[in-house]
C-alpha positions as CSV (number, residue, x, y, z in Angstrom):
1,M,0.0,0.0,0.0
2,I,2.8,2.4,0.9
3,R,4.4,1.8,-2.5
4,N,1.2,2.7,-4.3
5,L,0.8,5.8,-2.1
6,D,4.4,6.8,-2.9
7,E,3.7,6.3,-6.6
8,I,0.6,8.4,-6.5
9,Q,2.5,11.2,-4.7
10,Q,5.3,10.9,-7.3
11,Y,2.8,11.2,-10.2
12,G,1.2,14.1,-8.5
13,K,4.5,15.9,-8.1
14,Q,5.5,15.2,-11.7
15,G,2.1,16.4,-12.8
16,I,2.5,19.7,-11.0
17,D,6.1,20.1,-12.3
18,T,4.9,19.4,-15.8
19,T,2.0,21.9,-15.5
20,M,4.4,24.6,-14.2
21,K,6.7,24.0,-17.2
22,S,3.8,24.3,-19.5
23,L,2.5,27.4,-17.9
24,D,5.9,29.0,-18.1
25,A,6.2,28.3,-21.8
26,A,2.7,29.7,-22.3
27,S,3.6,32.8,-20.3
28,K,6.7,33.4,-22.4
29,G,4.8,32.9,-25.6
30,F,2.1,35.4,-24.6
31,Q,4.7,37.9,-23.6
32,A,6.2,37.6,-27.1
33,I,2.8,38.1,-28.7
34,A,2.2,41.2,-26.5
35,A,5.6,42.6,-27.6
36,E,4.7,42.0,-31.2
37,V,1.3,43.7,-30.8
38,V,2.9,46.7,-29.0
39,D,5.6,47.0,-31.7
40,Y,3.0,46.8,-34.5
41,S,0.7,49.4,-32.9
42,K,3.5,51.8,-32.3
43,K,4.8,51.4,-35.9
44,S,1.3,51.6,-37.4
45,F,0.6,54.8,-35.5
46,E,3.8,56.4,-36.5
47,E,3.3,55.5,-40.2
48,G,-0.3,56.7,-40.1
49,T,0.7,60.0,-38.6
50,Q,3.5,60.4,-41.2
51,A,1.1,59.6,-44.0
52,L,-1.5,62.1,-42.7
53,E,1.2,64.9,-42.5
54,Q,2.2,64.1,-46.1
55,M,-1.4,64.2,-47.3
56,F,-2.0,67.6,-45.6
57,S,1.2,69.0,-47.2
58,A,0.4,67.7,-50.6
59,K,0.3,70.3,-53.3
60,S,-2.5,68.7,-55.3
61,P,-5.4,66.3,-54.7
62,E,-3.7,63.7,-57.0
63,K,-0.5,63.8,-54.8
64,A,-2.7,63.3,-51.7
65,I,-4.4,60.3,-53.2
66,E,-1.0,58.9,-54.2
67,V,0.2,59.2,-50.6
68,Q,-3.0,57.7,-49.3
69,Q,-2.7,54.7,-51.7
70,A,0.9,54.1,-50.8
71,Y,0.0,54.2,-47.1
72,L,-2.9,51.8,-47.5
73,K,-0.8,49.4,-49.5
74,G,2.0,49.5,-46.9
75,A,-0.5,49.2,-44.0
76,Y,-2.2,46.2,-45.5
77,E,1.1,44.4,-46.2
78,G,2.3,45.2,-42.7
79,F,-0.9,43.9,-41.2
80,V,-0.8,40.7,-43.1
81,S,2.9,40.2,-42.2
82,K,2.3,40.8,-38.5
83,A,-0.9,38.7,-38.4
84,T,1.1,35.8,-39.9
85,K,3.9,36.3,-37.4
86,I,1.4,36.3,-34.5
87,G,-0.3,33.2,-35.9
88,E,3.1,31.5,-35.9
89,L,3.6,32.6,-32.3
90,Y,0.3,31.0,-31.3
91,T,1.3,27.8,-33.0
92,D,4.6,27.9,-31.1
93,I,2.7,28.4,-27.8
94,A,0.6,25.4,-28.5
95,R,3.6,23.3,-29.3
96,E,5.7,24.5,-26.4
97,T,3.0,24.2,-23.8
98,Y,2.2,20.6,-24.9
99,K,5.9,19.5,-25.0
100,P,6.3,18.9,-21.2
101,F,3.2,16.7,-21.2
102,E,4.6,14.4,-24.0
103,S,7.2,12.8,-21.7
104,F,4.8,12.8,-18.7
105,T,2.1,10.9,-20.6
106,A,4.6,8.6,-22.2
107,K,5.8,7.6,-18.7
108,A,2.3,7.2,-17.4
109,T,1.2,5.0,-20.2
110,A,4.4,2.9,-20.1
111,K,3.7,1.6,-16.6
């Protein structure tokens, strides 16, 4: 009976350790995503402000439209690029948070 209780305690400890490793990986991943979002927001605001200044200083409506089109094209490409990057980060979070459980479940099913 004691051996079984010791095994249960050991599995419980391993489960907690594994969960903590998983949560640590998730935390680091979400911090990376937050950093990317902050970076994108700051860059987007700066580029938008710059484009608006250029539009107001344009000498003709055609030049203002040209500036606007260039800004919209760049903003769209930047958004798609950053969305792809954030999607990859979410995939990495899923992979890294599951990784500690791979060995834990392999050990549990082997016995």
